[in-house]
C-alpha positions in Angstrom: 21.4 -11.1 -14.9 19.6 -8.1 -16.4 15.8 -7.7 -16.2 14.4 -5.4 -18.9 10.8 -6.3 -18.9 8.3 -7.9 -16.5 9.4 -11.0 -14.6 7.4 -13.1 -12.1 9.4 -15.8 -10.3 12.6 -16.5 -8.4 16.2 -15.6 -9.1 19.0 -17.3 -7.2 22.2 -15.9 -8.6 25.5 -15.8 -6.9 26.8 -12.6 -8.5 24.8 -9.6 -9.7 21.2 -8.8 -10.6 20.3 -5.6 -12.4 16.7 -4.4 -12.7 16.7 -1.8 -15.5 14.3 1.2 -15.6 12.0 -0.7 -17.9 12.2 -3.8 -15.8 10.0 -5.1 -13.0 10.3 -8.2 -10.9 7.7 -9.8 -8.7 8.9 -12.7 -6.6 12.2 -13.5 -4.8 15.8 -12.6 -5.3 18.9 -14.0 -3.7 22.2 -12.5 -4.9 25.5 -10.9 -3.9 24.7 -7.6 -5.6 21.3 -6.1 -6.5 21.0 -2.8 -8.3 17.4 -1.4 -8.9 16.5 1.2 -11.5 13.0 -0.3 -12.1 10.5 -2.0 -9.7 11.0 -5.0 -7.4 8.2 -6.5 -5.3 8.8 -9.4 -3.0 11.5 -11.1 -0.9 15.1 -9.9 -1.3 18.4 -11.2 0.1 21.5 -9.3 -1.1 24.9 -8.5 0.3 25.0 -5.2 -1.5 21.7 -3.5 -2.3 21.6 -0.3 -4.3 18.3 1.5 -5.2 18.8 4.2 -7.8 16.7 7.4 -8.0 14.2 5.8 -10.4 14.1 2.5 -8.4 11.4 1.1 -6.2 11.7 -1.8 -3.7 8.5 -3.0 -2.1 9.5 -5.9 0.1 7.9 -8.5 2.3 11.3 -9.8 3.7 14.6 -8.0 3.3 18.1 -9.2 4.2 21.2 -7.2 3.3 24.7 -6.2 4.5 25.1 -2.9 2.7 22.2 -0.6 1.6 22.3 2.6 -0.4 19.2 4.5 -1.6 19.7 7.4 -3.9 17.6 10.5 -3.5 14.2 9.7 -5.1 14.6 6.0 -4.7 11.7 4.2 -2.9 12.1 1.5 -0.2 8.9 0.4 1.5 7.7 -2.6 3.4 4.7 -4.2 1.6 1.6 -5.2 3.5 1.4 -2.2 5.8 -2.0 -1.3 7.1 -5.2 -2.5 5.6 -8.1 -0.1 5.5 -11.6 -1.2 6.1 -14.8 0.6 5.1 -17.1 1.6 7.9 -20.8 1.0 7.6 -23.4 3.3 9.1 
């Protein structure tokens, strides 16, 4: 499966998912191989995960066997801290 544009939803594919540089996925992916040139946000389960230098993965839950991130690639857990304004 190749994602070239914007996709919101769930992909459950046994083989390979490729997110091209023009592609973005928001949702959930389960696959043997995931290669990211674009942007992925959500839950990811992949045996082999490759984030290219132009790729970004912002995940809630991440399960993988092998992970490789090229220099410049972004891997970050979503959610993080929440800031609150203080009032005087």
